[in-house]
PyMOL Python script that loads the backbone (N, CA, C, O; Angstrom):
from pymol import cmd

cmd.read_pdbstr("""\
ATOM      1  N   MET A   1     126.961 112.323 128.691  1.00  0.00           N
ATOM      2  CA  MET A   1     125.914 111.989 129.642  1.00  0.00           C
ATOM      3  C   MET A   1     126.063 112.891 130.865  1.00  0.00           C
ATOM      4  O   MET A   1     127.177 113.221 131.273  1.00  0.00           O
ATOM      5  N   ALA A   2     124.949 113.278 131.434  1.00  0.00           N
ATOM      6  CA  ALA A   2     124.910 114.101 132.636  1.00  0.00           C
ATOM      7  C   ALA A   2     124.468 113.225 133.812  1.00  0.00           C
ATOM      8  O   ALA A   2     123.704 112.273 133.654  1.00  0.00           O
ATOM      9  N   TYR A   3     124.966 113.575 134.973  1.00  0.00           N
ATOM     10  CA  TYR A   3     124.636 112.817 136.180  1.00  0.00           C
ATOM     11  C   TYR A   3     124.235 113.763 137.298  1.00  0.00           C
ATOM     12  O   TYR A   3     124.732 114.885 137.402  1.00  0.00           O
ATOM     13  N   LEU A   4     123.330 113.283 138.124  1.00  0.00           N
ATOM     14  CA  LEU A   4     122.904 113.976 139.327  1.00  0.00           C
ATOM     15  C   LEU A   4     123.096 112.989 140.470  1.00  0.00           C
ATOM     16  O   LEU A   4     122.556 111.883 140.440  1.00  0.00           O
ATOM     17  N   ILE A   5     123.861 113.386 141.470  1.00  0.00           N
ATOM     18  CA  ILE A   5     124.064 112.550 142.649  1.00  0.00           C
ATOM     19  C   ILE A   5     123.411 113.249 143.835  1.00  0.00           C
ATOM     20  O   ILE A   5     123.644 114.433 144.078  1.00  0.00           O
ATOM     21  N   VAL A   6     122.594 112.505 144.565  1.00  0.00           N
ATOM     22  CA  VAL A   6     121.919 113.042 145.744  1.00  0.00           C
ATOM     23  C   VAL A   6     122.281 112.164 146.937  1.00  0.00           C
ATOM     24  O   VAL A   6     122.093 110.947 146.908  1.00  0.00           O
ATOM     25  N   HIS A   7     122.806 112.802 147.991  1.00  0.00           N
ATOM     26  CA  HIS A   7     123.179 112.103 149.224  1.00  0.00           C
ATOM     27  C   HIS A   7     122.349 112.695 150.359  1.00  0.00           C
ATOM     28  O   HIS A   7     122.395 113.899 150.615  1.00  0.00           O
ATOM     29  N   HIS A   8     121.589 111.833 151.035  1.00  0.00           N
ATOM     30  CA  HIS A   8     120.785 112.318 152.156  1.00  0.00           C
ATOM     31  C   HIS A   8     120.484 111.185 153.119  1.00  0.00           C
ATOM     32  O   HIS A   8     120.722 110.010 152.840  1.00  0.00           O
ATOM     33  N   THR A   9     119.950 111.589 154.267  1.00  0.00           N
ATOM     34  CA  THR A   9     119.513 110.649 155.290  1.00  0.00           C
ATOM     35  C   THR A   9     117.995 110.735 155.382  1.00  0.00           C
ATOM     36  O   THR A   9     117.411 111.812 155.262  1.00  0.00           O
ATOM     37  N   VAL A  10     117.369 109.586 155.595  1.00  0.00           N
ATOM     38  CA  VAL A  10     115.914 109.535 155.718  1.00  0.00           C
ATOM     39  C   VAL A  10     115.546 108.962 157.079  1.00  0.00           C
ATOM     40  O   VAL A  10     116.348 108.289 157.726  1.00  0.00           O
ATOM     41  N   GLU A  11     114.329 109.239 157.492  1.00  0.00           N
ATOM     42  CA  GLU A  11     113.855 108.703 158.768  1.00  0.00           C
ATOM     43  C   GLU A  11     113.790 107.186 158.742  1.00  0.00           C
ATOM     44  O   GLU A  11     114.177 106.523 159.705  1.00  0.00           O
ATOM     45  N   ASP A  12     113.293 106.633 157.625  1.00  0.00           N
ATOM     46  CA  ASP A  12     113.092 105.187 157.510  1.00  0.00           C
ATOM     47  C   ASP A  12     113.151 104.797 156.037  1.00  0.00           C
ATOM     48  O   ASP A  12     112.310 105.222 155.244  1.00  0.00           O
ATOM     49  N   TYR A  13     114.140 103.992 155.676  1.00  0.00           N
ATOM     50  CA  TYR A  13     114.310 103.588 154.277  1.00  0.00           C
ATOM     51  C   TYR A  13     113.040 102.954 153.715  1.00  0.00           C
ATOM     52  O   TYR A  13     112.664 103.236 152.577  1.00  0.00           O
ATOM     53  N   ASP A  14     112.380 102.110 154.490  1.00  0.00           N
ATOM     54  CA  ASP A  14     111.177 101.416 154.016  1.00  0.00           C
ATOM     55  C   ASP A  14     110.017 102.388 153.761  1.00  0.00           C
ATOM     56  O   ASP A  14     109.134 102.093 152.956  1.00  0.00           O
ATOM     57  N   GLN A  15     110.013 103.517 154.425  1.00  0.00           N
ATOM     58  CA  GLN A  15     109.021 104.568 154.172  1.00  0.00           C
ATOM     59  C   GLN A  15     109.448 105.388 152.947  1.00  0.00           C
ATOM     60  O   GLN A  15     108.609 105.782 152.137  1.00  0.00           O
ATOM     61  N   TRP A  16     110.743 105.639 152.816  1.00  0.00           N
ATOM     62  CA  TRP A  16     111.268 106.465 151.736  1.00  0.00           C
ATOM     63  C   TRP A  16     111.139 105.800 150.365  1.00  0.00           C
ATOM     64  O   TRP A  16     110.762 106.453 149.391  1.00  0.00           O
ATOM     65  N   LYS A  17     111.448 104.510 150.286  1.00  0.00           N
ATOM     66  CA  LYS A  17     111.564 103.821 148.995  1.00  0.00           C
ATOM     67  C   LYS A  17     110.288 103.871 148.156  1.00  0.00           C
ATOM     68  O   LYS A  17     110.386 104.164 146.965  1.00  0.00           O
ATOM     69  N   PRO A  18     109.090 103.604 148.701  1.00  0.00           N
ATOM     70  CA  PRO A  18     107.887 103.693 147.862  1.00  0.00           C
ATOM     71  C   PRO A  18     107.632 105.099 147.308  1.00  0.00           C
ATOM     72  O   PRO A  18     107.131 105.240 146.192  1.00  0.00           O
ATOM     73  N   VAL A  19     107.971 106.132 148.073  1.00  0.00           N
ATOM     74  CA  VAL A  19     107.792 107.500 147.584  1.00  0.00           C
ATOM     75  C   VAL A  19     108.790 107.756 146.457  1.00  0.00           C
ATOM     76  O   VAL A  19     108.437 108.347 145.437  1.00  0.00           O
ATOM     77  N   PHE A  20     110.027 107.315 146.636  1.00  0.00           N
ATOM     78  CA  PHE A  20     111.043 107.436 145.583  1.00  0.00           C
ATOM     79  C   PHE A  20     110.577 106.730 144.317  1.00  0.00           C
ATOM     80  O   PHE A  20     110.640 107.302 143.229  1.00  0.00           O
ATOM     81  N   ASP A  21     110.112 105.498 144.448  1.00  0.00           N
ATOM     82  CA  ASP A  21     109.646 104.728 143.289  1.00  0.00           C
ATOM     83  C   ASP A  21     108.458 105.415 142.614  1.00  0.00           C
ATOM     84  O   ASP A  21     108.366 105.433 141.387  1.00  0.00           O
ATOM     85  N   GLY A  22     107.558 105.973 143.405  1.00  0.00           N
ATOM     86  CA  GLY A  22     106.376 106.633 142.868  1.00  0.00           C
ATOM     87  C   GLY A  22     106.683 107.933 142.139  1.00  0.00           C
ATOM     88  O   GLY A  22     105.847 108.445 141.394  1.00  0.00           O
ATOM     89  N   HIS A  23     107.872 108.462 142.350  1.00  0.00           N
ATOM     90  CA  HIS A  23     108.270 109.718 141.715  1.00  0.00           C
ATOM     91  C   HIS A  23     109.034 109.477 140.410  1.00  0.00           C
ATOM     92  O   HIS A  23     109.493 110.433 139.784  1.00  0.00           O
ATOM     93  N   ALA A  24     109.177 108.222 139.994  1.00  0.00           N
ATOM     94  CA  ALA A  24     109.951 107.870 138.793  1.00  0.00           C
ATOM     95  C   ALA A  24     109.400 108.530 137.537  1.00  0.00           C
ATOM     96  O   ALA A  24     110.172 108.979 136.690  1.00  0.00           O
ATOM     97  N   SER A  25     108.084 108.596 137.402  1.00  0.00           N
ATOM     98  CA  SER A  25     107.508 109.190 136.191  1.00  0.00           C
ATOM     99  C   SER A  25     107.835 110.682 136.094  1.00  0.00           C
ATOM    100  O   SER A  25     108.055 111.196 134.997  1.00  0.00           O
ATOM    101  N   ALA A  26     107.869 111.379 137.230  1.00  0.00           N
ATOM    102  CA  ALA A  26     108.233 112.802 137.225  1.00  0.00           C
ATOM    103  C   ALA A  26     109.693 112.973 136.812  1.00  0.00           C
ATOM    104  O   ALA A  26     110.023 113.889 136.059  1.00  0.00           O
ATOM    105  N   ARG A  27     110.563 112.098 137.299  1.00  0.00           N
ATOM    106  CA  ARG A  27     111.971 112.167 136.890  1.00  0.00           C
ATOM    107  C   ARG A  27     112.103 111.932 135.392  1.00  0.00           C
ATOM    108  O   ARG A  27     112.826 112.651 134.703  1.00  0.00           O
ATOM    109  N   LYS A  28     111.404 110.926 134.896  1.00  0.00           N
ATOM    110  CA  LYS A  28     111.486 110.587 133.471  1.00  0.00           C
ATOM    111  C   LYS A  28     110.998 111.757 132.605  1.00  0.00           C
ATOM    112  O   LYS A  28     111.605 112.065 131.580  1.00  0.00           O
ATOM    113  N   GLU A  29     109.917 112.397 133.011  1.00  0.00           N
ATOM    114  CA  GLU A  29     109.386 113.550 132.274  1.00  0.00           C
ATOM    115  C   GLU A  29     110.397 114.685 132.187  1.00  0.00           C
ATOM    116  O   GLU A  29     110.367 115.477 131.244  1.00  0.00           O
ATOM    117  N   HIS A  30     111.287 114.765 133.163  1.00  0.00           N
ATOM    118  CA  HIS A  30     112.307 115.818 133.187  1.00  0.00           C
ATOM    119  C   HIS A  30     113.627 115.373 132.556  1.00  0.00           C
ATOM    120  O   HIS A  30     114.610 116.113 132.606  1.00  0.00           O
ATOM    121  N   GLY A  31     113.665 114.170 131.961  1.00  0.00           N
ATOM    122  CA  GLY A  31     114.860 113.743 131.243  1.00  0.00           C
ATOM    123  C   GLY A  31     115.721 112.709 131.920  1.00  0.00           C
ATOM    124  O   GLY A  31     116.808 112.400 131.432  1.00  0.00           O
ATOM    125  N   SER A  32     115.260 112.157 133.044  1.00  0.00           N
ATOM    126  CA  SER A  32     116.039 111.116 133.711  1.00  0.00           C
ATOM    127  C   SER A  32     116.075 109.848 132.862  1.00  0.00           C
ATOM    128  O   SER A  32     115.067 109.429 132.292  1.00  0.00           O
ATOM    129  N   LYS A  33     117.251 109.256 132.795  1.00  0.00           N
ATOM    130  CA  LYS A  33     117.451 108.014 132.042  1.00  0.00           C
ATOM    131  C   LYS A  33     117.531 106.804 132.967  1.00  0.00           C
ATOM    132  O   LYS A  33     117.780 105.689 132.507  1.00  0.00           O
ATOM    133  N   GLY A  34     117.321 107.011 134.261  1.00  0.00           N
ATOM    134  CA  GLY A  34     117.369 105.919 135.228  1.00  0.00           C
ATOM    135  C   GLY A  34     118.219 106.292 136.430  1.00  0.00           C
ATOM    136  O   GLY A  34     118.873 107.335 136.458  1.00  0.00           O
ATOM    137  N   ALA A  35     118.191 105.417 137.418  1.00  0.00           N
ATOM    138  CA  ALA A  35     118.897 105.708 138.664  1.00  0.00           C
ATOM    139  C   ALA A  35     119.427 104.435 139.298  1.00  0.00           C
ATOM    140  O   ALA A  35     118.941 103.332 139.051  1.00  0.00           O
ATOM    141  N   GLN A  36     120.424 104.629 140.109  1.00  0.00           N
ATOM    142  CA  GLN A  36     120.958 103.566 140.952  1.00  0.00           C
ATOM    143  C   GLN A  36     120.861 104.086 142.384  1.00  0.00           C
ATOM    144  O   GLN A  36     121.286 105.205 142.670  1.00  0.00           O
ATOM    145  N   VAL A  37     120.299 103.273 143.285  1.00  0.00           N
ATOM    146  CA  VAL A  37     120.151 103.658 144.680  1.00  0.00           C
ATOM    147  C   VAL A  37     121.111 102.818 145.513  1.00  0.00           C
ATOM    148  O   VAL A  37     121.144 101.592 145.408  1.00  0.00           O
ATOM    149  N   LEU A  38     121.885 103.502 146.337  1.00  0.00           N
ATOM    150  CA  LEU A  38     122.848 102.848 147.219  1.00  0.00           C
ATOM    151  C   LEU A  38     122.570 103.303 148.643  1.00  0.00           C
ATOM    152  O   LEU A  38     122.105 104.420 148.868  1.00  0.00           O
ATOM    153  N   ARG A  39     122.858 102.433 149.601  1.00  0.00           N
ATOM    154  CA  ARG A  39     122.708 102.880 150.983  1.00  0.00           C
ATOM    155  C   ARG A  39     123.872 102.388 151.816  1.00  0.00           C
ATOM    156  O   ARG A  39     124.501 101.376 151.507  1.00  0.00           O
ATOM    157  N   SER A  40     124.143 103.120 152.869  1.00  0.00           N
ATOM    158  CA  SER A  40     125.277 102.839 153.730  1.00  0.00           C
ATOM    159  C   SER A  40     125.104 101.507 154.444  1.00  0.00           C
ATOM    160  O   SER A  40     124.011 101.166 154.897  1.00  0.00           O
ATOM    161  N   VAL A  41     126.172 100.777 154.534  1.00  0.00           N
ATOM    162  CA  VAL A  41     126.165  99.514 155.281  1.00  0.00           C
ATOM    163  C   VAL A  41     126.024  99.811 156.774  1.00  0.00           C
ATOM    164  O   VAL A  41     125.376  99.058 157.501  1.00  0.00           O
ATOM    165  N   GLN A  42     126.627 100.900 157.226  1.00  0.00           N
ATOM    166  CA  GLN A  42     126.607 101.248 158.645  1.00  0.00           C
ATOM    167  C   GLN A  42     125.308 101.910 159.079  1.00  0.00           C
ATOM    168  O   GLN A  42     124.901 101.788 160.234  1.00  0.00           O
ATOM    169  N   ASN A  43     124.654 102.613 158.151  1.00  0.00           N
ATOM    170  CA  ASN A  43     123.389 103.282 158.463  1.00  0.00           C
ATOM    171  C   ASN A  43     122.467 103.116 157.257  1.00  0.00           C
ATOM    172  O   ASN A  43     122.577 103.884 156.301  1.00  0.00           O
ATOM    173  N   PRO A  44     121.563 102.138 157.274  1.00  0.00           N
ATOM    174  CA  PRO A  44     120.711 101.878 156.113  1.00  0.00           C
ATOM    175  C   PRO A  44     119.750 103.015 155.768  1.00  0.00           C
ATOM    176  O   PRO A  44     119.061 102.947 154.750  1.00  0.00           O
ATOM    177  N   ASN A  45     119.693 104.053 156.592  1.00  0.00           N
ATOM    178  CA  ASN A  45     118.867 105.217 156.286  1.00  0.00           C
ATOM    179  C   ASN A  45     119.671 106.343 155.634  1.00  0.00           C
ATOM    180  O   ASN A  45     119.132 107.420 155.380  1.00  0.00           O
ATOM    181  N   GLU A  46     120.943 106.103 155.364  1.00  0.00           N
ATOM    182  CA  GLU A  46     121.788 107.043 154.628  1.00  0.00           C
ATOM    183  C   GLU A  46     121.854 106.561 153.182  1.00  0.00           C
ATOM    184  O   GLU A  46     122.314 105.453 152.907  1.00  0.00           O
ATOM    185  N   ILE A  47     121.392 107.402 152.264  1.00  0.00           N
ATOM    186  CA  ILE A  47     121.177 106.979 150.877  1.00  0.00           C
ATOM    187  C   ILE A  47     121.943 107.872 149.909  1.00  0.00           C
ATOM    188  O   ILE A  47     122.036 109.086 150.091  1.00  0.00           O
ATOM    189  N   VAL A  48     122.485 107.236 148.880  1.00  0.00           N
ATOM    190  CA  VAL A  48     123.082 107.941 147.750  1.00  0.00           C
ATOM    191  C   VAL A  48     122.363 107.451 146.496  1.00  0.00           C
ATOM    192  O   VAL A  48     122.315 106.251 146.226  1.00  0.00           O
ATOM    193  N   SER A  49     121.812 108.379 145.744  1.00  0.00           N
ATOM    194  CA  SER A  49     121.151 108.040 144.483  1.00  0.00           C
ATOM    195  C   SER A  49     121.949 108.665 143.350  1.00  0.00           C
ATOM    196  O   SER A  49     122.300 109.844 143.397  1.00  0.00           O
ATOM    197  N   VAL A  50     122.233 107.855 142.328  1.00  0.00           N
ATOM    198  CA  VAL A  50     122.981 108.315 141.166  1.00  0.00           C
ATOM    199  C   VAL A  50     122.042 108.221 139.968  1.00  0.00           C
ATOM    200  O   VAL A  50     121.599 107.136 139.592  1.00  0.00           O
ATOM    201  N   PHE A  51     121.748 109.377 139.379  1.00  0.00           N
ATOM    202  CA  PHE A  51     120.812 109.450 138.261  1.00  0.00           C
ATOM    203  C   PHE A  51     121.562 109.783 136.981  1.00  0.00           C
ATOM    204  O   PHE A  51     122.448 110.637 136.977  1.00  0.00           O
ATOM    205  N   GLU A  52     121.206 109.108 135.898  1.00  0.00           N
ATOM    206  CA  GLU A  52     121.669 109.512 134.572  1.00  0.00           C
ATOM    207  C   GLU A  52     120.615 110.459 134.007  1.00  0.00           C
ATOM    208  O   GLU A  52     119.414 110.232 134.155  1.00  0.00           O
ATOM    209  N   TRP A  53     121.083 111.520 133.359  1.00  0.00           N
ATOM    210  CA  TRP A  53     120.172 112.536 132.850  1.00  0.00           C
ATOM    211  C   TRP A  53     120.514 112.871 131.406  1.00  0.00           C
ATOM    212  O   TRP A  53     121.658 112.709 130.981  1.00  0.00           O
ATOM    213  N   ASP A  54     119.526 113.336 130.652  1.00  0.00           N
ATOM    214  CA  ASP A  54     119.774 113.688 129.246  1.00  0.00           C
ATOM    215  C   ASP A  54     120.556 114.989 129.103  1.00  0.00           C
ATOM    216  O   ASP A  54     121.240 115.190 128.099  1.00  0.00           O
ATOM    217  N   SER A  55     120.464 115.882 130.102  1.00  0.00           N
ATOM    218  CA  SER A  55     121.243 117.125 130.067  1.00  0.00           C
ATOM    219  C   SER A  55     121.388 117.674 131.480  1.00  0.00           C
ATOM    220  O   SER A  55     120.554 117.426 132.351  1.00  0.00           O
ATOM    221  N   ILE A  56     122.455 118.415 131.684  1.00  0.00           N
ATOM    222  CA  ILE A  56     122.664 119.075 132.975  1.00  0.00           C
ATOM    223  C   ILE A  56     121.527 120.054 133.253  1.00  0.00           C
ATOM    224  O   ILE A  56     121.055 120.156 134.385  1.00  0.00           O
ATOM    225  N   GLU A  57     121.091 120.765 132.229  1.00  0.00           N
ATOM    226  CA  GLU A  57     120.023 121.760 132.406  1.00  0.00           C
ATOM    227  C   GLU A  57     118.745 121.098 132.932  1.00  0.00           C
ATOM    228  O   GLU A  57     118.099 121.627 133.836  1.00  0.00           O
ATOM    229  N   ASN A  58     118.385 119.949 132.370  1.00  0.00           N
ATOM    230  CA  ASN A  58     117.181 119.253 132.833  1.00  0.00           C
ATOM    231  C   ASN A  58     117.368 118.698 134.244  1.00  0.00           C
ATOM    232  O   ASN A  58     116.428 118.706 135.039  1.00  0.00           O
ATOM    233  N   ALA A  59     118.552 118.223 134.557  1.00  0.00           N
ATOM    234  CA  ALA A  59     118.831 117.729 135.909  1.00  0.00           C
ATOM    235  C   ALA A  59     118.720 118.861 136.920  1.00  0.00           C
ATOM    236  O   ALA A  59     118.139 118.687 137.991  1.00  0.00           O
ATOM    237  N   GLN A  60     119.274 120.017 136.583  1.00  0.00           N
ATOM    238  CA  GLN A  60     119.204 121.167 137.487  1.00  0.00           C
ATOM    239  C   GLN A  60     117.776 121.662 137.660  1.00  0.00           C
ATOM    240  O   GLN A  60     117.372 122.026 138.764  1.00  0.00           O
ATOM    241  N   ALA A  61     117.015 121.676 136.580  1.00  0.00           N
ATOM    242  CA  ALA A  61     115.614 122.098 136.668  1.00  0.00           C
ATOM    243  C   ALA A  61     114.824 121.147 137.562  1.00  0.00           C
ATOM    244  O   ALA A  61     114.016 121.588 138.379  1.00  0.00           O
ATOM    245  N   PHE A  62     115.053 119.855 137.408  1.00  0.00           N
ATOM    246  CA  PHE A  62     114.356 118.882 138.241  1.00  0.00           C
ATOM    247  C   PHE A  62     114.752 119.043 139.707  1.00  0.00           C
ATOM    248  O   PHE A  62     113.895 119.020 140.590  1.00  0.00           O
ATOM    249  N   ALA A  63     116.041 119.205 139.964  1.00  0.00           N
ATOM    250  CA  ALA A  63     116.530 119.308 141.345  1.00  0.00           C
ATOM    251  C   ALA A  63     115.964 120.518 142.076  1.00  0.00           C
ATOM    252  O   ALA A  63     115.874 120.511 143.303  1.00  0.00           O
ATOM    253  N   SER A  64     115.584 121.546 141.344  1.00  0.00           N
ATOM    254  CA  SER A  64     115.025 122.737 141.988  1.00  0.00           C
ATOM    255  C   SER A  64     113.498 122.791 141.909  1.00  0.00           C
ATOM    256  O   SER A  64     112.894 123.804 142.260  1.00  0.00           O
ATOM    257  N   SER A  65     112.882 121.717 141.455  1.00  0.00           N
ATOM    258  CA  SER A  65     111.426 121.724 141.273  1.00  0.00           C
ATOM    259  C   SER A  65     110.677 121.576 142.597  1.00  0.00           C
ATOM    260  O   SER A  65     111.119 120.848 143.486  1.00  0.00           O
ATOM    261  N   PRO A  66     109.544 122.268 142.725  1.00  0.00           N
ATOM    262  CA  PRO A  66     108.723 122.140 143.933  1.00  0.00           C
ATOM    263  C   PRO A  66     108.235 120.706 144.150  1.00  0.00           C
ATOM    264  O   PRO A  66     108.102 120.266 145.292  1.00  0.00           O
ATOM    265  N   GLY A  67     107.972 119.983 143.073  1.00  0.00           N
ATOM    266  CA  GLY A  67     107.507 118.602 143.208  1.00  0.00           C
ATOM    267  C   GLY A  67     108.524 117.709 143.887  1.00  0.00           C
ATOM    268  O   GLY A  67     108.158 116.817 144.653  1.00  0.00           O
ATOM    269  N   LEU A  68     109.796 117.940 143.612  1.00  0.00           N
ATOM    270  CA  LEU A  68     110.849 117.152 144.260  1.00  0.00           C
ATOM    271  C   LEU A  68     110.911 117.486 145.741  1.00  0.00           C
ATOM    272  O   LEU A  68     111.016 116.587 146.575  1.00  0.00           O
ATOM    273  N   ARG A  69     110.847 118.752 146.072  1.00  0.00           N
ATOM    274  CA  ARG A  69     110.867 119.141 147.494  1.00  0.00           C
ATOM    275  C   ARG A  69     109.715 118.492 148.260  1.00  0.00           C
ATOM    276  O   ARG A  69     109.896 117.992 149.370  1.00  0.00           O
ATOM    277  N   GLU A  70     108.541 118.510 147.655  1.00  0.00           N
ATOM    278  CA  GLU A  70     107.365 117.911 148.295  1.00  0.00           C
ATOM    279  C   GLU A  70     107.544 116.403 148.456  1.00  0.00           C
ATOM    280  O   GLU A  70     107.226 115.852 149.510  1.00  0.00           O
ATOM    281  N   ALA A  71     108.046 115.737 147.429  1.00  0.00           N
ATOM    282  CA  ALA A  71     108.264 114.289 147.506  1.00  0.00           C
ATOM    283  C   ALA A  71     109.273 113.957 148.602  1.00  0.00           C
ATOM    284  O   ALA A  71     109.092 112.986 149.337  1.00  0.00           O
ATOM    285  N   MET A  72     110.334 114.756 148.715  1.00  0.00           N
ATOM    286  CA  MET A  72     111.341 114.500 149.753  1.00  0.00           C
ATOM    287  C   MET A  72     110.752 114.671 151.148  1.00  0.00           C
ATOM    288  O   MET A  72     111.060 113.898 152.055  1.00  0.00           O
ATOM    289  N   GLN A  73     109.907 115.678 151.318  1.00  0.00           N
ATOM    290  CA  GLN A  73     109.254 115.869 152.615  1.00  0.00           C
ATOM    291  C   GLN A  73     108.353 114.680 152.931  1.00  0.00           C
ATOM    292  O   GLN A  73     108.371 114.167 154.050  1.00  0.00           O
ATOM    293  N   ASN A  74     107.567 114.239 151.950  1.00  0.00           N
ATOM    294  CA  ASN A  74     106.661 113.104 152.149  1.00  0.00           C
ATOM    295  C   ASN A  74     107.414 111.808 152.423  1.00  0.00           C
ATOM    296  O   ASN A  74     106.905 110.914 153.099  1.00  0.00           O
ATOM    297  N   ALA A  75     108.638 111.714 151.888  1.00  0.00           N
ATOM    298  CA  ALA A  75     109.426 110.491 152.037  1.00  0.00           C
ATOM    299  C   ALA A  75     110.211 110.451 153.343  1.00  0.00           C
ATOM    300  O   ALA A  75     110.789 109.419 153.684  1.00  0.00           O
ATOM    301  N   GLY A  76     110.238 111.554 154.073  1.00  0.00           N
ATOM    302  CA  GLY A  76     110.941 111.568 155.349  1.00  0.00           C
ATOM    303  C   GLY A  76     112.423 111.879 155.253  1.00  0.00           C
ATOM    304  O   GLY A  76     113.211 111.395 156.064  1.00  0.00           O
ATOM    305  N   VAL A  77     112.811 112.683 154.271  1.00  0.00           N
ATOM    306  CA  VAL A  77     114.210 113.100 154.165  1.00  0.00           C
ATOM    307  C   VAL A  77     114.523 114.032 155.331  1.00  0.00           C
ATOM    308  O   VAL A  77     113.762 114.953 155.630  1.00  0.00           O
ATOM    309  N   ILE A  78     115.647 113.780 155.978  1.00  0.00           N
ATOM    310  CA  ILE A  78     116.084 114.555 157.134  1.00  0.00           C
ATOM    311  C   ILE A  78     117.173 115.533 156.688  1.00  0.00           C
ATOM    312  O   ILE A  78     118.127 115.143 156.015  1.00  0.00           O
ATOM    313  N   GLY A  79     117.030 116.782 157.061  1.00  0.00           N
ATOM    314  CA  GLY A  79     118.063 117.772 156.751  1.00  0.00           C
ATOM    315  C   GLY A  79     118.107 118.124 155.276  1.00  0.00           C
ATOM    316  O   GLY A  79     117.207 117.794 154.503  1.00  0.00           O
ATOM    317  N   ARG A  80     119.174 118.797 154.917  1.00  0.00           N
ATOM    318  CA  ARG A  80     119.346 119.262 153.537  1.00  0.00           C
ATOM    319  C   ARG A  80     120.185 118.245 152.758  1.00  0.00           C
ATOM    320  O   ARG A  80     121.291 117.907 153.180  1.00  0.00           O
ATOM    321  N   PRO A  81     119.673 117.756 151.632  1.00  0.00           N
ATOM    322  CA  PRO A  81     120.434 116.803 150.835  1.00  0.00           C
ATOM    323  C   PRO A  81     121.666 117.458 150.199  1.00  0.00           C
ATOM    324  O   PRO A  81     121.667 118.652 149.897  1.00  0.00           O
ATOM    325  N   GLU A  82     122.700 116.658 150.006  1.00  0.00           N
ATOM    326  CA  GLU A  82     123.855 117.097 149.231  1.00  0.00           C
ATOM    327  C   GLU A  82     123.574 116.724 147.780  1.00  0.00           C
ATOM    328  O   GLU A  82     123.278 115.566 147.484  1.00  0.00           O
ATOM    329  N   VAL A  83     123.665 117.690 146.880  1.00  0.00           N
ATOM    330  CA  VAL A  83     123.342 117.490 145.466  1.00  0.00           C
ATOM    331  C   VAL A  83     124.570 117.853 144.635  1.00  0.00           C
ATOM    332  O   VAL A  83     125.152 118.924 144.807  1.00  0.00           O
ATOM    333  N   ILE A  84     124.957 116.950 143.732  1.00  0.00           N
ATOM    334  CA  ILE A  84     126.127 117.169 142.885  1.00  0.00           C
ATOM    335  C   ILE A  84     125.733 116.909 141.432  1.00  0.00           C
ATOM    336  O   ILE A  84     125.112 115.893 141.121  1.00  0.00           O
ATOM    337  N   PHE A  85     126.098 117.829 140.551  1.00  0.00           N
ATOM    338  CA  PHE A  85     125.860 117.676 139.118  1.00  0.00           C
ATOM    339  C   PHE A  85     127.194 117.358 138.448  1.00  0.00           C
ATOM    340  O   PHE A  85     128.198 118.025 138.696  1.00  0.00           O
ATOM    341  N   LEU A  86     127.193 116.333 137.597  1.00  0.00           N
ATOM    342  CA  LEU A  86     128.421 115.900 136.933  1.00  0.00           C
ATOM    343  C   LEU A  86     128.178 115.694 135.451  1.00  0.00           C
ATOM    344  O   LEU A  86     127.076 115.342 135.032  1.00  0.00           O
ATOM    345  N   GLU A  87     129.223 115.918 134.660  1.00  0.00           N
ATOM    346  CA  GLU A  87     129.187 115.585 133.231  1.00  0.00           C
ATOM    347  C   GLU A  87     130.257 114.531 132.967  1.00  0.00           C
ATOM    348  O   GLU A  87     131.377 114.624 133.469  1.00  0.00           O
ATOM    349  N   GLU A  88     129.899 113.544 132.183  1.00  0.00           N
ATOM    350  CA  GLU A  88     130.868 112.496 131.830  1.00  0.00           C
ATOM    351  C   GLU A  88     131.887 113.072 130.867  1.00  0.00           C
ATOM    352  O   GLU A  88     131.532 113.721 129.883  1.00  0.00           O
ATOM    353  N   THR A  89     133.156 112.832 131.157  1.00  0.00           N
ATOM    354  CA  THR A  89     134.226 113.295 130.278  1.00  0.00           C
ATOM    355  C   THR A  89     134.969 112.136 129.622  1.00  0.00           C
ATOM    356  O   THR A  89     135.620 112.316 128.593  1.00  0.00           O
ATOM    357  N   ASP A  90     134.871 110.952 130.215  1.00  0.00           N
ATOM    358  CA  ASP A  90     135.616 109.817 129.707  1.00  0.00           C
ATOM    359  C   ASP A  90     134.973 108.538 130.243  1.00  0.00           C
ATOM    360  O   ASP A  90     134.436 108.524 131.350  1.00  0.00           O
ATOM    361  N   ARG A  91     135.031 107.474 129.457  1.00  0.00           N
ATOM    362  CA  ARG A  91     134.529 106.173 129.904  1.00  0.00           C
ATOM    363  C   ARG A  91     135.607 105.143 129.576  1.00  0.00           C
ATOM    364  O   ARG A  91     136.064 105.048 128.437  1.00  0.00           O
ATOM    365  N   GLN A  92     135.999 104.386 130.575  1.00  0.00           N
ATOM    366  CA  GLN A  92     137.039 103.367 130.426  1.00  0.00           C
ATOM    367  C   GLN A  92     136.399 101.982 130.390  1.00  0.00           C
ATOM    368  O   GLN A  92     135.426 101.738 131.104  1.00  0.00           O
ATOM    369  N   PRO A  93     136.919 101.085 129.582  1.00  0.00           N
ATOM    370  CA  PRO A  93     136.396  99.716 129.582  1.00  0.00           C
ATOM    371  C   PRO A  93     136.718  99.006 130.896  1.00  0.00           C
ATOM    372  O   PRO A  93     137.682  99.356 131.577  1.00  0.00           O
ATOM    373  N   ALA A  94     135.922  98.028 131.238  1.00  0.00           N
ATOM    374  CA  ALA A  94     136.104  97.277 132.490  1.00  0.00           C
ATOM    375  C   ALA A  94     137.410  96.523 132.493  1.00  0.00           C
ATOM    376  O   ALA A  94     137.726  95.839 133.466  1.00  0.00           O
TER     377      ALA A  94
END
""", "prot")
cmd.dss("prot")
cmd.show_as("cartoon", "prot")
cmd.util.cbc("prot")
cmd.orient("prot")
């Protein structure tokens, strides 16, 4: 499994979330298998999103897509997001 982690700050979480939700179909078309959204307890406008992806190549293509840049601008993302691509190497039982 491939993963894409995005860490960024937004102007307003309540403004950001509907744009994020509305972009789900574009993520799915590019191979996203779903996402988990987390936000900082100390700053609710600091967000970490963890996406499962069908391949690293598709995750990288999506991350560099103009549609994603436009969605982030519309959602009020501040500054440059930190983007990390990961591949699963091992899974341990709970």
